C-alpha positions in Angstrom: -21.3 -9.2 9.9 -17.9 -8.7 12.0 -18.6 -7.0 15.6 -16.9 -3.4 16.0 -14.5 -5.0 18.7 -13.5 -8.2 16.0 -9.6 -7.2 15.1 -9.2 -10.4 12.4 -11.8 -8.1 9.6 -11.0 -4.8 8.3 -13.7 -2.4 9.5 -14.0 0.4 7.2 -16.5 3.5 7.3 -17.1 5.8 4.4 -19.0 9.1 5.3 -19.2 12.0 2.0 -17.9 15.2 3.4 -16.1 18.4 2.8 -12.3 18.5 2.8 -12.6 20.5 5.8 -14.5 18.3 7.6 -12.3 15.4 6.6 -9.0 17.5 7.9 -11.6 18.0 11.1 -12.0 14.1 11.4 -8.2 13.6 10.5 -6.9 15.7 13.6 -9.7 13.7 15.2 -7.9 10.3 14.8 -4.0 11.9 15.2 -1.8 9.4 17.2 -4.6 6.7 16.6 -2.2 3.9 15.8 -3.6 1.5 12.8 -6.0 3.7 11.5 -6.2 4.5 7.8 -7.6 7.9 6.4 -8.3 8.8 2.6 -10.0 11.5 1.2 -11.2 12.0 -2.5 -13.9 13.5 -4.1 -16.2 14.0 -1.2 -15.8 10.4 0.3 -13.6 10.0 3.5 -13.0 6.7 4.3 -12.0 5.5 7.5 -9.8 2.0 7.3 -9.1 0.2 10.2 -7.1 -3.0 9.2 -7.6 -6.1 11.0 -4.9 -9.0 11.5 -4.6 -10.2 8.2 -4.4 -7.4 6.3 -1.5 -6.0 9.2 0.4 -9.6 8.4 0.3 -9.2 4.6 1.2 -5.2 4.3 4.0 -6.3 6.9 5.3 -8.9 5.0 5.2 -7.4 1.8 6.9 -4.5 3.2 9.6 -6.7 4.6 9.8 -8.2 1.6 10.4 -5.0 -0.6 12.4 -3.4 1.5 15.2 -6.8 1.8 15.0 -7.1 -1.6 16.0 -3.3 -2.3 18.7 -3.9 0.6 20.3 -7.1 -0.6 20.5 -5.2 -4.4 22.3 -1.8 -2.9 19.4 0.3 -4.6 18.9 4.1 -2.6 15.3 3.7 -0.8 13.1 5.7 1.9 10.5 3.3 3.0 7.6 5.9 3.6 5.0 3.4 5.1 1.8 4.3 5.7 2.1 8.1 5.8 -0.3 10.6 4.7 0.3 11.8 0.7 -1.8 14.6 0.3 -2.7 17.1 -2.0 -4.3 20.0 -0.3 -8.1 20.2 -0.8 -7.9 17.8 -3.5 -7.2 13.9 -2.1 -5.3 12.3 1.4 -4.2 8.7 0.7 -2.4 6.3 3.3 -0.9 3.2 1.2 -0.1 0.3 3.7 3.4 0.5 2.5 5.3 3.0 0.3 8.5 3.9 -0.8 10.7 6.5 -2.4 13.5 5.1 -4.5 16.9 6.6 -5.4 15.9 10.1 -3.3 13.7 11.3 -0.9 10.2 12.7 -2.1 7.4 14.3 -0.9 5.3 11.6 -2.5 6.8 8.0 -2.8 7.6 6.4 -5.9 5.6 3.2 -5.2 2.8 2.4 -3.3 1.4 -0.9 -2.0 -2.3 -1.3 -1.0 -3.3 -5.0 0.6 -6.7 -5.3 -0.3 -9.3 -7.4 2.0 -12.6 -5.6 1.9 -12.9 -3.1 -0.5 -10.9 -0.3 -2.4 -9.1 -2.1 -4.8 -8.0 -0.5 -8.1 -10.6 1.8 -7.3 -8.1 3.5 -5.6 -6.0 4.0 -8.2 -7.6 7.2 -9.1 -6.7 8.7 -5.8 -3.0 7.8 -6.5 -3.3 9.2 -10.2 -4.5 12.8 -8.4 -1.3 12.3 -6.1 1.1 11.3 -9.0 2.4 8.2 -7.8 4.3 6.4 -10.4 3.5 2.5 -9.4 1.2 0.9 -7.0 1.1 -2.7 -6.4 -2.3 -4.5 -5.1 -2.3 -7.9 -3.4 -6.0 -8.8 -3.4 -7.5 -12.3 -3.3 -4.0 -13.8 -3.4 -3.0 -12.3 -6.4 -0.2 -9.3 -6.9 -0.9 -7.1 -9.3 1.2 -3.8 -10.6 0.0 -0.8 -12.4 2.3 2.5 -14.1 1.1 5.4 -14.6 1.2 6.5 -18.0 -0.4 9.6 -19.9 -2.2 10.5 -16.8 -3.9 6.7 -16.2 -3.2 3.4 -14.6 -1.8 0.7 -17.2 -1.6 -2.9 -16.1 2.1 -4.1 -16.0 4.2 -7.3 -15.9 7.1 -6.2 -14.2 7.9 -2.8 -11.6 9.2 -0.1 -14.3 11.5 1.6 -11.1 14.8 1.3 -11.2 16.4 -1.8 -9.5 12.7 -2.8 -8.6 12.5 -3.8 -12.5 14.7 -7.0 -11.7 12.8 -8.1 -9.1 11.3 -11.8 -10.0 7.7 -11.1 -9.3 6.9 -15.1 -9.4 9.4 -15.4 -6.6 7.5 -12.4 -4.8 4.4 -14.3 -5.2 5.3 -17.9 -3.9 7.2 -16.5 -0.7 3.7 -14.0 -0.1 2.2 -17.2 -0.4 4.4 -19.8 1.5 3.8 -17.4 4.6 0.6 -18.3 5.0 1.7 -21.2 6.6 5.1 -19.9 7.8 6.3 -16.7 7.5 10.0 -17.4 8.6 10.4 -20.4 5.8 9.3 -17.4 3.4 11.4 -14.8 4.0 14.0 -17.8 4.3 13.0 -18.8 1.0 13.0 -15.2 -1.0 16.2 -14.1 1.0 18.1 -17.4 -1.0 16.4 -17.1 -4.1 17.4 -13.2 -4.2 
């Protein structure tokens, strides 16, 4: 088990509590960079992402941002902003985006999963009404689209502009970045 000082792996704490307790804890972490907090159905989660988590989060965000920029699609990168429905749910994706216009709840949330969570986080995003959620887990990119109050796996983004993104290229470049981030970014730019 990694020590609390080990910054290479994710550190995750889950505790039962009320919305009011969550808001109190959230206030205590105000101004603490690198800490992600969430609340759903009485579970309070504190996540301190490790090195690999942050590397992949930034890389995926950079590639998606590059694609949207190069294709001339209006977007607003909202990063790990807090997405919240008062008293019900609070979540912070690793990366998030509003497409075509600015919104309080983004169109796309991206999660990098190294320790736990994965698609179990879809219930939080459903409560928020996020149209698409992407997961990078075990070297695989999985996409989900909210349809009829449930998330369905999809093979291609349904968001304007992102529906043209070659997901095989994106996956290849993410994997390539494990050994050479610069080469991965250059390859992605060449091929889009």
